[in-house]
All heavy atoms as a GROMACS GRO file, in nm:
protein
  594
    1MET      N    1  -0.375  -1.123  -0.632
    1MET     CA    2  -0.270  -1.064  -0.584
    1MET      C    3  -0.301  -0.918  -0.547
    1MET      O    4  -0.371  -0.848  -0.606
    1MET     CB    5  -0.144  -1.076  -0.676
    1MET     CG    6  -0.020  -1.020  -0.622
    1MET     SD    7   0.124  -1.055  -0.728
    1MET     CE    8   0.190  -1.200  -0.645
    2ASN      N    9  -0.238  -0.870  -0.438
    2ASN     CA   10  -0.255  -0.727  -0.384
    2ASN      C   11  -0.188  -0.629  -0.485
    2ASN      O   12  -0.062  -0.651  -0.525
    2ASN     CB   13  -0.196  -0.723  -0.252
    2ASN     CG   14  -0.230  -0.598  -0.182
    2ASN    OD1   15  -0.255  -0.506  -0.246
    2ASN    ND2   16  -0.235  -0.605  -0.054
    3ILE      N   17  -0.253  -0.521  -0.504
    3ILE     CA   18  -0.195  -0.416  -0.591
    3ILE      C   19  -0.067  -0.357  -0.528
    3ILE      O   20   0.034  -0.335  -0.597
    3ILE     CB   21  -0.296  -0.306  -0.634
    3ILE    CG1   22  -0.398  -0.355  -0.720
    3ILE    CG2   23  -0.222  -0.179  -0.695
    3ILE    CD1   24  -0.500  -0.254  -0.745
    4ALA      N   25  -0.064  -0.338  -0.402
    4ALA     CA   26   0.039  -0.284  -0.330
    4ALA      C   27   0.168  -0.369  -0.341
    4ALA      O   28   0.283  -0.319  -0.339
    4ALA     CB   29   0.008  -0.250  -0.178
    5SER      N   30   0.151  -0.493  -0.342
    5SER     CA   31   0.263  -0.591  -0.347
    5SER      C   32   0.321  -0.592  -0.485
    5SER      O   33   0.437  -0.625  -0.501
    5SER     CB   34   0.220  -0.730  -0.304
    5SER     OG   35   0.121  -0.783  -0.406
    6GLU      N   36   0.258  -0.546  -0.583
    6GLU     CA   37   0.290  -0.531  -0.730
    6GLU      C   38   0.374  -0.403  -0.751
    6GLU      O   39   0.441  -0.401  -0.847
    6GLU     CB   40   0.183  -0.557  -0.822
    6GLU     CG   41   0.119  -0.688  -0.830
    6GLU     CD   42   0.011  -0.704  -0.921
    6GLU    OE1   43  -0.009  -0.611  -1.006
    6GLU    OE2   44  -0.061  -0.809  -0.917
    7MET      N   45   0.347  -0.301  -0.670
    7MET     CA   46   0.403  -0.182  -0.690
    7MET      C   47   0.538  -0.177  -0.591
    7MET      O   48   0.525  -0.224  -0.479
    7MET     CB   49   0.311  -0.065  -0.648
    7MET     CG   50   0.190  -0.059  -0.735
    7MET     SD   51   0.067   0.055  -0.682
    7MET     CE   52   0.136   0.199  -0.714
    8ASN      N   53   0.637  -0.098  -0.629
    8ASN     CA   54   0.747  -0.085  -0.534
    8ASN      C   55   0.708   0.034  -0.449
    8ASN      O   56   0.616   0.106  -0.446
    8ASN     CB   57   0.876  -0.052  -0.606
    8ASN     CG   58   0.877   0.078  -0.685
    8ASN    OD1   59   0.821   0.181  -0.627
    8ASN    ND2   60   0.958   0.082  -0.791
    9SER      N   61   0.787   0.033  -0.332
    9SER     CA   62   0.753   0.130  -0.228
    9SER      C   63   0.742   0.279  -0.266
    9SER      O   64   0.673   0.356  -0.224
    9SER     CB   65   0.850   0.116  -0.114
    9SER     OG   66   0.992   0.146  -0.160
   10GLU      N   67   0.832   0.317  -0.370
   10GLU     CA   68   0.833   0.454  -0.416
   10GLU      C   69   0.701   0.477  -0.492
   10GLU      O   70   0.635   0.589  -0.467
   10GLU     CB   71   0.943   0.481  -0.500
   10GLU     CG   72   0.962   0.638  -0.559
   10GLU     CD   73   1.079   0.654  -0.629
   10GLU    OE1   74   1.184   0.611  -0.601
   10GLU    OE2   75   1.068   0.738  -0.722
   11GLU      N   76   0.654   0.388  -0.563
   11GLU     CA   77   0.526   0.405  -0.640
   11GLU      C   78   0.418   0.418  -0.541
   11GLU      O   79   0.323   0.510  -0.560
   11GLU     CB   80   0.501   0.285  -0.742
   11GLU     CG   81   0.595   0.295  -0.860
   11GLU     CD   82   0.581   0.161  -0.940
   11GLU    OE1   83   0.544   0.056  -0.873
   11GLU    OE2   84   0.604   0.157  -1.056
   12VAL      N   85   0.410   0.328  -0.429
   12VAL     CA   86   0.300   0.353  -0.325
   12VAL      C   87   0.310   0.470  -0.262
   12VAL      O   88   0.216   0.544  -0.257
   12VAL     CB   89   0.317   0.232  -0.216
   12VAL    CG1   90   0.238   0.250  -0.109
   12VAL    CG2   91   0.308   0.088  -0.290
   13LEU      N   92   0.431   0.523  -0.236
   13LEU     CA   93   0.440   0.670  -0.171
   13LEU      C   94   0.392   0.775  -0.260
   13LEU      O   95   0.323   0.873  -0.216
   13LEU     CB   96   0.591   0.692  -0.136
   13LEU     CG   97   0.634   0.623  -0.010
   13LEU    CD1   98   0.794   0.643   0.007
   13LEU    CD2   99   0.558   0.651   0.113
   14ARG      N  100   0.416   0.767  -0.393
   14ARG     CA  101   0.358   0.854  -0.491
   14ARG      C  102   0.218   0.863  -0.504
   14ARG      O  103   0.143   0.964  -0.508
   14ARG     CB  104   0.435   0.845  -0.624
   14ARG     CG  105   0.573   0.868  -0.639
   14ARG     CD  106   0.637   0.877  -0.770
   14ARG     NE  107   0.782   0.891  -0.764
   14ARG     CZ  108   0.852   1.008  -0.737
   14ARG    NH1  109   0.774   1.111  -0.712
   14ARG    NH2  110   0.973   1.014  -0.738
   15VAL      N  111   0.166   0.749  -0.493
   15VAL     CA  112   0.009   0.741  -0.500
   15VAL      C  113  -0.048   0.800  -0.362
   15VAL      O  114  -0.143   0.880  -0.371
   15VAL     CB  115  -0.035   0.585  -0.507
   15VAL    CG1  116  -0.192   0.574  -0.499
   15VAL    CG2  117   0.010   0.537  -0.645
   16LYS      N  118   0.009   0.758  -0.252
   16LYS     CA  119  -0.035   0.820  -0.129
   16LYS      C  120  -0.026   0.975  -0.125
   16LYS      O  121  -0.112   1.044  -0.076
   16LYS     CB  122   0.046   0.764  -0.016
   16LYS     CG  123   0.003   0.615   0.035
   16LYS     CD  124   0.088   0.572   0.148
   16LYS     CE  125   0.066   0.431   0.167
   16LYS     NZ  126   0.139   0.381   0.287
   17LEU      N  127   0.087   1.018  -0.187
   17LEU     CA  128   0.119   1.168  -0.190
   17LEU      C  129  -0.005   1.225  -0.269
   17LEU      O  130  -0.041   1.336  -0.227
   17LEU     CB  131   0.253   1.192  -0.254
   17LEU     CG  132   0.304   1.340  -0.251
   17LEU    CD1  133   0.312   1.392  -0.119
   17LEU    CD2  134   0.431   1.339  -0.321
   18GLU      N  135  -0.031   1.176  -0.384
   18GLU     CA  136  -0.134   1.232  -0.462
   18GLU      C  137  -0.271   1.228  -0.400
   18GLU      O  138  -0.349   1.330  -0.404
   18GLU     CB  139  -0.143   1.153  -0.600
   18GLU     CG  140  -0.223   1.233  -0.688
   18GLU     CD  141  -0.202   1.374  -0.725
   18GLU    OE1  142  -0.087   1.410  -0.737
   18GLU    OE2  143  -0.299   1.454  -0.741
   19VAL      N  144  -0.294   1.131  -0.328
   19VAL     CA  145  -0.425   1.121  -0.259
   19VAL      C  146  -0.434   1.229  -0.154
   19VAL      O  147  -0.529   1.291  -0.124
   19VAL     CB  148  -0.452   0.977  -0.193
   19VAL    CG1  149  -0.560   0.979  -0.092
   19VAL    CG2  150  -0.467   0.886  -0.300
   20LEU      N  151  -0.321   1.246  -0.069
   20LEU     CA  152  -0.318   1.342   0.033
   20LEU      C  153  -0.319   1.491  -0.021
   20LEU      O  154  -0.387   1.568   0.034
   20LEU     CB  155  -0.180   1.334   0.112
   20LEU     CG  156  -0.168   1.206   0.201
   20LEU    CD1  157  -0.032   1.190   0.263
   20LEU    CD2  158  -0.278   1.201   0.309
   21ARG      N  159  -0.258   1.512  -0.136
   21ARG     CA  160  -0.265   1.644  -0.192
   21ARG      C  161  -0.409   1.676  -0.236
   21ARG      O  162  -0.461   1.778  -0.230
   21ARG     CB  163  -0.164   1.645  -0.322
   21ARG     CG  164  -0.021   1.668  -0.281
   21ARG     CD  165   0.058   1.666  -0.396
   21ARG     NE  166   0.199   1.702  -0.364
   21ARG     CZ  167   0.301   1.667  -0.439
   21ARG    NH1  168   0.285   1.604  -0.560
   21ARG    NH2  169   0.436   1.690  -0.395
   22ARG      N  170  -0.475   1.575  -0.288
   22ARG     CA  171  -0.617   1.595  -0.345
   22ARG      C  172  -0.704   1.627  -0.204
   22ARG      O  173  -0.788   1.713  -0.206
   22ARG     CB  174  -0.667   1.465  -0.409
   22ARG     CG  175  -0.791   1.493  -0.470
   22ARG     CD  176  -0.848   1.369  -0.551
   22ARG     NE  177  -0.745   1.336  -0.653
   22ARG     CZ  178  -0.688   1.203  -0.652
   22ARG    NH1  179  -0.738   1.117  -0.573
   22ARG    NH2  180  -0.610   1.178  -0.740
   23GLU      N  181  -0.680   1.548  -0.103
   23GLU     CA  182  -0.750   1.576   0.019
   23GLU      C  183  -0.734   1.708   0.065
   23GLU      O  184  -0.821   1.786   0.124
   23GLU     CB  185  -0.718   1.477   0.135
   23GLU     CG  186  -0.774   1.343   0.108
   23GLU     CD  187  -0.740   1.247   0.217
   23GLU    OE1  188  -0.718   1.282   0.329
   23GLU    OE2  189  -0.721   1.121   0.186
   24HIS      N  190  -0.600   1.747   0.062
   24HIS     CA  191  -0.559   1.892   0.116
   24HIS      C  192  -0.628   1.998   0.025
   24HIS      O  193  -0.696   2.097   0.078
   24HIS     CB  194  -0.411   1.908   0.093
   24HIS     CG  195  -0.344   2.034   0.166
   24HIS    ND1  196  -0.341   2.156   0.086
   24HIS    CD2  197  -0.304   2.062   0.287
   24HIS    CE1  198  -0.282   2.247   0.160
   24HIS    NE2  199  -0.260   2.180   0.290
   25ARG      N  200  -0.638   1.981  -0.106
   25ARG     CA  201  -0.709   2.076  -0.192
   25ARG      C  202  -0.856   2.076  -0.160
   25ARG      O  203  -0.923   2.190  -0.151
   25ARG     CB  204  -0.694   2.042  -0.334
   25ARG     CG  205  -0.558   2.089  -0.397
   25ARG     CD  206  -0.557   2.069  -0.549
   25ARG     NE  207  -0.588   1.938  -0.584
   25ARG     CZ  208  -0.491   1.838  -0.609
   25ARG    NH1  209  -0.363   1.875  -0.599
   25ARG    NH2  210  -0.534   1.724  -0.667
   26ASP      N  211  -0.922   1.959  -0.140
   26ASP     CA  212  -1.056   1.966  -0.106
   26ASP      C  213  -1.084   2.024   0.032
   26ASP      O  214  -1.193   2.107   0.042
   26ASP     CB  215  -1.107   1.807  -0.096
   26ASP     CG  216  -1.101   1.735  -0.236
   26ASP    OD1  217  -1.097   1.814  -0.336
   26ASP    OD2  218  -1.111   1.614  -0.235
   27LEU      N  219  -1.005   2.011   0.125
   27LEU     CA  220  -1.020   2.075   0.254
   27LEU      C  221  -1.008   2.222   0.234
   27LEU      O  222  -1.078   2.305   0.296
   27LEU     CB  223  -0.918   2.025   0.348
   27LEU     CG  224  -0.954   1.905   0.435
   27LEU    CD1  225  -0.838   1.863   0.528
   27LEU    CD2  226  -1.071   1.932   0.517
   28ASP      N  227  -0.914   2.271   0.160
   28ASP     CA  228  -0.895   2.403   0.126
   28ASP      C  229  -1.023   2.461   0.072
   28ASP      O  230  -1.070   2.570   0.112
   28ASP     CB  231  -0.777   2.432   0.046
   28ASP     CG  232  -0.729   2.580   0.038
   28ASP    OD1  233  -0.715   2.640   0.135
   28ASP    OD2  234  -0.697   2.624  -0.076
   29ASP      N  235  -1.079   2.400  -0.032
   29ASP     CA  236  -1.202   2.446  -0.089
   29ASP      C  237  -1.320   2.455   0.005
   29ASP      O  238  -1.393   2.544   0.018
   29ASP     CB  239  -1.241   2.354  -0.205
   29ASP     CG  240  -1.144   2.358  -0.329
   29ASP    OD1  241  -1.066   2.462  -0.330
   29ASP    OD2  242  -1.159   2.269  -0.407
   30ALA      N  243  -1.324   2.352   0.098
   30ALA     CA  244  -1.426   2.347   0.206
   30ALA      C  245  -1.422   2.466   0.293
   30ALA      O  246  -1.521   2.529   0.339
   30ALA     CB  247  -1.431   2.214   0.269
   31ILE      N  248  -1.285   2.493   0.334
   31ILE     CA  249  -1.267   2.601   0.430
   31ILE      C  250  -1.305   2.738   0.366
   31ILE      O  251  -1.365   2.818   0.425
   31ILE     CB  252  -1.104   2.600   0.468
   31ILE    CG1  253  -1.087   2.481   0.558
   31ILE    CG2  254  -1.070   2.741   0.533
   31ILE    CD1  255  -0.935   2.462   0.586
   32HIS      N  256  -1.268   2.759   0.239
   32HIS     CA  257  -1.313   2.876   0.170
   32HIS      C  258  -1.456   2.901   0.167
   32HIS      O  259  -1.507   3.011   0.190
   32HIS     CB  260  -1.230   2.899   0.042
   32HIS     CG  261  -1.083   2.917   0.043
   32HIS    ND1  262  -1.035   3.035   0.104
   32HIS    CD2  263  -0.983   2.846   0.003
   32HIS    CE1  264  -0.897   3.034   0.088
   32HIS    NE2  265  -0.867   2.919   0.029
   33ALA      N  266  -1.524   2.793   0.129
   33ALA     CA  267  -1.671   2.797   0.121
   33ALA      C  268  -1.736   2.825   0.254
   33ALA      O  269  -1.826   2.907   0.263
   33ALA     CB  270  -1.724   2.664   0.052
   34LEU      N  271  -1.686   2.772   0.349
   34LEU     CA  272  -1.732   2.787   0.484
   34LEU      C  273  -1.715   2.930   0.535
   34LEU      O  274  -1.780   2.995   0.595
   34LEU     CB  275  -1.675   2.683   0.574
   34LEU     CG  276  -1.757   2.652   0.722
   34LEU    CD1  277  -1.904   2.604   0.681
   34LEU    CD2  278  -1.689   2.552   0.793
   35ALA      N  279  -1.597   2.982   0.506
   35ALA     CA  280  -1.555   3.122   0.553
   35ALA      C  281  -1.643   3.230   0.478
   35ALA      O  282  -1.668   3.318   0.531
   35ALA     CB  283  -1.400   3.140   0.516
   36GLU      N  284  -1.672   3.196   0.350
   36GLU     CA  285  -1.751   3.279   0.277
   36GLU      C  286  -1.891   3.302   0.333
   36GLU      O  287  -1.943   3.407   0.312
   36GLU     CB  288  -1.749   3.243   0.131
   36GLU     CG  289  -1.633   3.287   0.053
   36GLU     CD  290  -1.621   3.229  -0.092
   36GLU    OE1  291  -1.745   3.187  -0.128
   36GLU    OE2  292  -1.531   3.235  -0.160
   37ARG      N  293  -1.939   3.195   0.379
   37ARG     CA  294  -2.080   3.211   0.437
   37ARG      C  295  -2.081   3.298   0.564
   37ARG      O  296  -2.182   3.367   0.588
   37ARG     CB  297  -2.124   3.060   0.482
   37ARG     CG  298  -2.160   2.971   0.366
   37ARG     CD  299  -2.204   2.839   0.392
   37ARG     NE  300  -2.256   2.814   0.541
   37ARG     CZ  301  -2.287   2.696   0.586
   37ARG    NH1  302  -2.261   2.584   0.509
   37ARG    NH2  303  -2.318   2.679   0.711
   38GLY      N  304  -1.968   3.305   0.636
   38GLY     CA  305  -1.967   3.401   0.750
   38GLY      C  306  -2.055   3.373   0.864
   38GLY      O  307  -2.073   3.463   0.941
   39ASN      N  308  -2.101   3.248   0.882
   39ASN     CA  309  -2.187   3.209   0.990
   39ASN      C  310  -2.104   3.183   1.115
   39ASN      O  311  -2.000   3.106   1.110
   39ASN     CB  312  -2.261   3.082   0.959
   39ASN     CG  313  -2.365   3.048   1.061
   39ASN    OD1  314  -2.367   3.109   1.159
   39ASN    ND2  315  -2.438   2.941   1.038
   40PRO      N  316  -2.112   3.264   1.225
   40PRO     CA  317  -2.033   3.248   1.339
   40PRO      C  318  -2.046   3.113   1.406
   40PRO      O  319  -1.942   3.066   1.470
   40PRO     CB  320  -2.089   3.355   1.447
   40PRO     CG  321  -2.171   3.455   1.361
   40PRO     CD  322  -2.217   3.365   1.242
   41ALA      N  323  -2.151   3.035   1.388
   41ALA     CA  324  -2.173   2.904   1.426
   41ALA      C  325  -2.066   2.813   1.365
   41ALA      O  326  -2.043   2.700   1.414
   41ALA     CB  327  -2.308   2.850   1.427
   42ASP      N  328  -2.006   2.849   1.257
   42ASP     CA  329  -1.919   2.755   1.181
   42ASP      C  330  -1.789   2.772   1.215
   42ASP      O  331  -1.690   2.695   1.169
   42ASP     CB  332  -1.922   2.788   1.029
   42ASP     CG  333  -2.060   2.751   0.973
   42ASP    OD1  334  -2.136   2.656   1.024
   42ASP    OD2  335  -2.107   2.803   0.858
   43GLN      N  336  -1.742   2.852   1.323
   43GLN     CA  337  -1.612   2.872   1.371
   43GLN      C  338  -1.556   2.743   1.401
   43GLN      O  339  -1.431   2.725   1.379
   43GLN     CB  340  -1.608   2.983   1.469
   43GLN     CG  341  -1.637   3.127   1.411
   43GLN     CD  342  -1.563   3.164   1.296
   43GLN    OE1  343  -1.430   3.148   1.302
   43GLN    NE2  344  -1.616   3.206   1.197
   44PHE      N  345  -1.606   2.672   1.486
   44PHE     CA  346  -1.561   2.546   1.551
   44PHE      C  347  -1.527   2.446   1.423
   44PHE      O  348  -1.424   2.390   1.415
   44PHE     CB  349  -1.664   2.479   1.627
   44PHE     CG  350  -1.609   2.345   1.689
   44PHE    CD1  351  -1.512   2.343   1.781
   44PHE    CD2  352  -1.668   2.219   1.634
   44PHE    CE1  353  -1.468   2.220   1.828
   44PHE    CE2  354  -1.600   2.105   1.680
   44PHE     CZ  355  -1.508   2.099   1.787
   45THR      N  356  -1.618   2.436   1.327
   45THR     CA  357  -1.588   2.350   1.214
   45THR      C  358  -1.485   2.418   1.137
   45THR      O  359  -1.387   2.327   1.084
   45THR     CB  360  -1.718   2.347   1.123
   45THR    OG1  361  -1.826   2.308   1.209
   45THR    CG2  362  -1.698   2.260   1.005
   46LEU      N  363  -1.462   2.532   1.119
   46LEU     CA  364  -1.353   2.599   1.042
   46LEU      C  365  -1.213   2.560   1.111
   46LEU      O  366  -1.130   2.525   1.044
   46LEU     CB  367  -1.376   2.747   1.031
   46LEU     CG  368  -1.424   2.811   0.913
   46LEU    CD1  369  -1.434   2.959   0.931
   46LEU    CD2  370  -1.334   2.775   0.790
   47ARG      N  371  -1.220   2.574   1.239
   47ARG     CA  372  -1.088   2.542   1.324
   47ARG      C  373  -1.066   2.396   1.300
   47ARG      O  374  -0.944   2.368   1.285
   47ARG     CB  375  -1.124   2.569   1.462
   47ARG     CG  376  -1.015   2.678   1.523
   47ARG     CD  377  -1.031   2.680   1.676
   47ARG     NE  378  -1.172   2.660   1.723
   47ARG     CZ  379  -1.244   2.732   1.796
   47ARG    NH1  380  -1.189   2.823   1.858
   47ARG    NH2  381  -1.360   2.701   1.827
   48ARG      N  382  -1.164   2.308   1.309
   48ARG     CA  383  -1.144   2.159   1.282
   48ARG      C  384  -1.093   2.130   1.149
   48ARG      O  385  -0.991   2.051   1.135
   48ARG     CB  386  -1.260   2.080   1.310
   48ARG     CG  387  -1.240   1.941   1.307
   48ARG     CD  388  -1.380   1.863   1.340
   48ARG     NE  389  -1.489   1.912   1.260
   48ARG     CZ  390  -1.522   1.865   1.132
   48ARG    NH1  391  -1.422   1.781   1.076
   48ARG    NH2  392  -1.618   1.913   1.076
   49LEU      N  393  -1.145   2.194   1.039
   49LEU     CA  394  -1.090   2.173   0.914
   49LEU      C  395  -0.956   2.222   0.886
   49LEU      O  396  -0.873   2.164   0.820
   49LEU     CB  397  -1.196   2.238   0.808
   49LEU     CG  398  -1.336   2.172   0.794
   49LEU    CD1  399  -1.419   2.257   0.712
   49LEU    CD2  400  -1.327   2.027   0.754
   50LYS      N  401  -0.922   2.342   0.955
   50LYS     CA  402  -0.789   2.399   0.932
   50LYS      C  403  -0.684   2.294   1.007
   50LYS      O  404  -0.569   2.293   0.948
   50LYS     CB  405  -0.781   2.538   0.977
   50LYS     CG  406  -0.853   2.643   0.900
   50LYS     CD  407  -0.847   2.766   0.957
   50LYS     CE  408  -0.909   2.884   0.879
   50LYS     NZ  409  -0.904   3.018   0.928
   51LYS      N  410  -0.714   2.254   1.118
   51LYS     CA  411  -0.629   2.156   1.183
   51LYS      C  412  -0.600   2.026   1.090
   51LYS      O  413  -0.502   1.993   1.080
   51LYS     CB  414  -0.685   2.117   1.323
   51LYS     CG  415  -0.589   2.034   1.407
   51LYS     CD  416  -0.655   2.016   1.539
   51LYS     CE  417  -0.543   1.935   1.622
   51LYS     NZ  418  -0.597   1.908   1.764
   52GLN      N  419  -0.710   1.981   1.035
   52GLN     CA  420  -0.705   1.860   0.950
   52GLN      C  421  -0.609   1.894   0.832
   52GLN      O  422  -0.515   1.816   0.791
   52GLN     CB  423  -0.833   1.817   0.893
   52GLN     CG  424  -0.916   1.741   0.993
   52GLN     CD  425  -1.049   1.703   0.932
   52GLN    OE1  426  -1.115   1.794   0.864
   52GLN    NE2  427  -1.096   1.579   0.948
   53LYS      N  428  -0.625   2.023   0.780
   53LYS     CA  429  -0.544   2.062   0.653
   53LYS      C  430  -0.393   2.065   0.705
   53LYS      O  431  -0.315   2.028   0.621
   53LYS     CB  432  -0.595   2.193   0.620
   53LYS     CG  433  -0.527   2.240   0.481
   53LYS     CD  434  -0.582   2.372   0.451
   53LYS     CE  435  -0.497   2.438   0.339
   53LYS     NZ  436  -0.539   2.572   0.304
   54LEU      N  437  -0.371   2.121   0.830
   54LEU     CA  438  -0.231   2.120   0.870
   54LEU      C  439  -0.167   1.978   0.892
   54LEU      O  440  -0.052   1.956   0.865
   54LEU     CB  441  -0.211   2.211   0.998
   54LEU     CG  442  -0.228   2.359   0.980
   54LEU    CD1  443  -0.244   2.428   1.103
   54LEU    CD2  444  -0.121   2.408   0.897
   55THR      N  445  -0.250   1.899   0.925
   55THR     CA  446  -0.205   1.753   0.962
   55THR      C  447  -0.173   1.706   0.829
   55THR      O  448  -0.076   1.628   0.802
   55THR     CB  449  -0.319   1.669   1.030
   55THR    OG1  450  -0.344   1.734   1.158
   55THR    CG2  451  -0.271   1.526   1.055
   56LEU      N  452  -0.249   1.712   0.727
   56LEU     CA  453  -0.238   1.654   0.592
   56LEU      C  454  -0.099   1.714   0.528
   56LEU      O  455  -0.021   1.657   0.469
   56LEU     CB  456  -0.341   1.697   0.506
   56LEU     CG  457  -0.469   1.612   0.524
   56LEU    CD1  458  -0.577   1.650   0.418
   56LEU    CD2  459  -0.444   1.458   0.475
   57LYS      N  460  -0.074   1.848   0.548
   57LYS     CA  461   0.030   1.926   0.500
   57LYS      C  462   0.154   1.858   0.566
   57LYS      O  463   0.270   1.842   0.492
   57LYS     CB  464   0.031   2.066   0.549
   57LYS     CG  465   0.147   2.142   0.489
   57LYS     CD  466   0.135   2.292   0.518
   57LYS     CE  467   0.251   2.374   0.472
   57LYS     NZ  468   0.239   2.518   0.499
   58ASP      N  469   0.161   1.826   0.696
   58ASP     CA  470   0.267   1.762   0.755
   58ASP      C  471   0.289   1.619   0.703
   58ASP      O  472   0.405   1.577   0.672
   58ASP     CB  473   0.240   1.739   0.909
   58ASP     CG  474   0.256   1.885   0.984
   58ASP    OD1  475   0.302   1.980   0.933
   58ASP    OD2  476   0.201   1.893   1.095
   59ARG      N  477   0.192   1.541   0.681
   59ARG     CA  478   0.200   1.413   0.624
   59ARG      C  479   0.258   1.420   0.476
   59ARG      O  480   0.339   1.336   0.436
   59ARG     CB  481   0.068   1.336   0.626
   59ARG     CG  482   0.023   1.308   0.764
   59ARG     CD  483  -0.116   1.237   0.766
   59ARG     NE  484  -0.124   1.120   0.693
   59ARG     CZ  485  -0.223   1.055   0.650
   59ARG    NH1  486  -0.357   1.109   0.697
   59ARG    NH2  487  -0.237   0.954   0.586
   60ILE      N  488   0.211   1.518   0.401
   60ILE     CA  489   0.262   1.534   0.266
   60ILE      C  490   0.418   1.567   0.274
   60ILE      O  491   0.484   1.516   0.185
   60ILE     CB  492   0.187   1.654   0.200
   60ILE    CG1  493   0.044   1.612   0.159
   60ILE    CG2  494   0.262   1.698   0.078
   60ILE    CD1  495  -0.049   1.716   0.118
   61ALA      N  496   0.460   1.650   0.364
   61ALA     CA  497   0.601   1.688   0.377
   61ALA      C  498   0.691   1.571   0.415
   61ALA      O  499   0.795   1.550   0.364
   61ALA     CB  500   0.623   1.802   0.479
   62VAL      N  501   0.625   1.484   0.504
   62VAL     CA  502   0.712   1.364   0.541
   62VAL      C  503   0.721   1.270   0.411
   62VAL      O  504   0.831   1.217   0.379
   62VAL     CB  505   0.635   1.280   0.651
   62VAL    CG1  506   0.695   1.149   0.661
   62VAL    CG2  507   0.636   1.367   0.771
   63ILE      N  508   0.619   1.246   0.332
   63ILE     CA  509   0.631   1.161   0.214
   63ILE      C  510   0.717   1.227   0.112
   63ILE      O  511   0.810   1.165   0.057
   63ILE     CB  512   0.503   1.136   0.151
   63ILE    CG1  513   0.420   1.048   0.253
   63ILE    CG2  514   0.510   1.061   0.030
   63ILE    CD1  515   0.278   1.017   0.215
   64GLU      N  516   0.704   1.347   0.095
   64GLU     CA  517   0.800   1.419  -0.009
   64GLU      C  518   0.939   1.413   0.032
   64GLU      O  519   1.033   1.398  -0.039
   64GLU     CB  520   0.762   1.574  -0.016
   64GLU     CG  521   0.630   1.591  -0.091
   64GLU     CD  522   0.592   1.742  -0.087
   64GLU    OE1  523   0.637   1.830  -0.005
   64GLU    OE2  524   0.518   1.778  -0.180
   65ASP      N  525   0.973   1.420   0.170
   65ASP     CA  526   1.118   1.406   0.221
   65ASP      C  527   1.166   1.255   0.194
   65ASP      O  528   1.291   1.247   0.156
   65ASP     CB  529   1.123   1.438   0.364
   65ASP     CG  530   1.118   1.586   0.385
   65ASP    OD1  531   1.128   1.669   0.302
   65ASP    OD2  532   1.099   1.619   0.514
   66ARG      N  533   1.077   1.164   0.209
   66ARG     CA  534   1.114   1.027   0.178
   66ARG      C  535   1.148   1.009   0.027
   66ARG      O  536   1.219   0.917  -0.003
   66ARG     CB  537   1.014   0.927   0.229
   66ARG     CG  538   1.013   0.915   0.379
   66ARG     CD  539   0.901   0.833   0.426
   66ARG     NE  540   0.923   0.690   0.381
   66ARG     CZ  541   0.845   0.589   0.407
   66ARG    NH1  542   0.721   0.608   0.469
   66ARG    NH2  543   0.875   0.480   0.367
   67LEU      N  544   1.056   1.062  -0.054
   67LEU     CA  545   1.087   1.057  -0.200
   67LEU      C  546   1.203   1.135  -0.257
   67LEU      O  547   1.255   1.110  -0.366
   67LEU     CB  548   0.960   1.100  -0.271
   67LEU     CG  549   0.831   0.996  -0.259
   67LEU    CD1  550   0.712   1.064  -0.314
   67LEU    CD2  551   0.867   0.869  -0.317
   68THR      N  552   1.244   1.240  -0.179
   68THR     CA  553   1.351   1.322  -0.234
   68THR      C  554   1.479   1.261  -0.196
   68THR      O  555   1.515   1.240  -0.081
   68THR     CB  556   1.335   1.465  -0.180
   68THR    OG1  557   1.210   1.520  -0.208
   68THR    CG2  558   1.450   1.554  -0.228
   69PRO      N  559   1.577   1.238  -0.285
   69PRO     CA  560   1.710   1.174  -0.259
   69PRO      C  561   1.794   1.262  -0.182
   69PRO      O  562   1.792   1.396  -0.193
   69PRO     CB  563   1.756   1.133  -0.389
   69PRO     CG  564   1.699   1.220  -0.487
   69PRO     CD  565   1.548   1.268  -0.429
   70ASP      N  566   1.866   1.217  -0.097
   70ASP     CA  567   1.964   1.294  -0.016
   70ASP      C  568   2.073   1.331  -0.115
   70ASP      O  569   2.135   1.247  -0.176
   70ASP     CB  570   2.019   1.219   0.097
   70ASP     CG  571   1.913   1.198   0.206
   70ASP    OD1  572   1.831   1.285   0.220
   70ASP    OD2  573   1.928   1.099   0.277
   71ILE      N  574   2.111   1.458  -0.129
   71ILE     CA  575   2.205   1.502  -0.212
   71ILE      C  576   2.314   1.573  -0.121
   71ILE      O  577   2.294   1.668  -0.051
   71ILE     CB  578   2.153   1.621  -0.314
   71ILE    CG1  579   2.046   1.558  -0.408
   71ILE    CG2  580   2.265   1.665  -0.388
   71ILE    CD1  581   1.982   1.653  -0.501
   72ILE      N  582   2.435   1.513  -0.128
   72ILE     CA  583   2.553   1.562  -0.046
   72ILE      C  584   2.628   1.646  -0.156
   72ILE      O  585   2.668   1.618  -0.261
   72ILE     CB  586   2.646   1.437  -0.014
   72ILE    CG1  587   2.558   1.355   0.078
   72ILE    CG2  588   2.763   1.494   0.070
   72ILE    CD1  589   2.626   1.221   0.122
   73ALA      N  590   2.628   1.776  -0.122
   73ALA     CA  591   2.695   1.884  -0.205
   73ALA      C  592   2.832   1.923  -0.140
   73ALA      O  593   2.861   1.912  -0.039
   73ALA     CB  594   2.605   1.998  -0.210
   0.00000   0.00000   0.00000
């Protein structure tokens, strides 16, 4: 049996959220390490990593919104 079928959708979203957050942190570490080297040839790579990081941030926000219950005040 598939693990995803045994978990409810909220649990699956929480696992995906944790994976995306970990990837986001890893990209942040890679960006800082690359920036510290200061090699001008790395600018293209830096730009690409920052774009990936922003994409991950957007995906994280979407999942967080799905997990946060709507509160009518």
